[in-house]
C-alpha positions as CSV (number, residue, x, y, z in Angstrom):
1,M,0.0,0.0,0.0
2,G,3.0,2.3,0.2
3,T,3.2,5.3,2.5
4,A,0.0,7.1,1.7
5,L,-1.6,6.5,5.2
6,E,1.5,7.7,7.1
7,G,0.6,11.3,6.5
8,L,-2.9,11.1,7.8
9,P,-3.6,12.1,11.4
10,Q,-4.8,9.4,13.7
11,D,-5.9,11.8,16.4
12,K,-8.5,13.6,14.3
13,K,-11.8,12.6,12.7
14,L,-11.4,12.0,9.0
15,V,-14.4,12.7,6.8
16,L,-14.3,11.1,3.3
17,H,-16.5,12.1,0.4
18,C,-16.7,11.5,-3.3
19,K,-19.4,12.1,-5.9
20,T,-21.7,9.1,-5.1
21,G,-20.2,7.6,-1.9
22,V,-18.9,4.3,-3.4
23,R,-15.2,5.2,-3.6
24,S,-15.3,6.9,-0.2
25,A,-16.8,3.8,1.3
26,E,-14.0,1.7,-0.2
27,V,-11.4,4.0,1.3
28,L,-13.2,4.0,4.6
29,A,-12.8,0.2,4.8
30,V,-9.1,0.5,4.1
31,L,-8.7,3.2,6.8
32,K,-10.7,1.3,9.4
33,S,-8.6,-1.8,8.8
34,A,-5.5,0.4,9.2
35,G,-6.7,1.5,12.7
36,F,-8.4,4.8,11.8
37,S,-11.3,4.3,14.1
38,D,-12.7,7.8,13.9
39,A,-12.9,7.9,10.0
40,V,-16.3,8.3,8.5
41,H,-17.7,8.9,5.0
42,V,-20.7,10.8,3.5
43,G,-23.1,8.1,2.6
44,G,-24.5,8.8,-0.9
45,G,-21.6,11.1,-1.6
46,V,-21.9,14.7,-2.6
47,I,-24.9,13.9,-4.8
48,G,-26.7,12.4,-1.8
49,W,-25.8,15.4,0.4
50,V,-27.2,17.8,-2.2
51,N,-30.4,15.8,-2.7
52,Q,-31.0,15.6,1.1
53,I,-29.5,18.7,2.6
54,E,-29.2,21.3,-0.1
55,P,-31.6,20.4,-3.0
56,H,-31.3,23.9,-4.4
57,K,-27.7,23.3,-5.3
58,P,-26.7,22.1,-8.8
59,V,-25.6,18.5,-9.3
60,Y,-23.0,17.7,-11.9
C-alpha cells in the first residue's frame, strides 16, 4: 500500500467524500482496517448530500 496512510492524522476525525459515496466507502474500509477508528464517509456522496440537505444546489 505504500506510505499514503502515514501522512494522515490518527488523532482527528477524517471525513471522506466522493461524488456518489462508493469510492469513499471503499477508502473508509481501508482506513478502518489500518486503525483509523474515527474515520467516516458521507453516505451517498456529494450527490446524496445535495439531494437531502441542499436540494437547491446544482448536481454535476
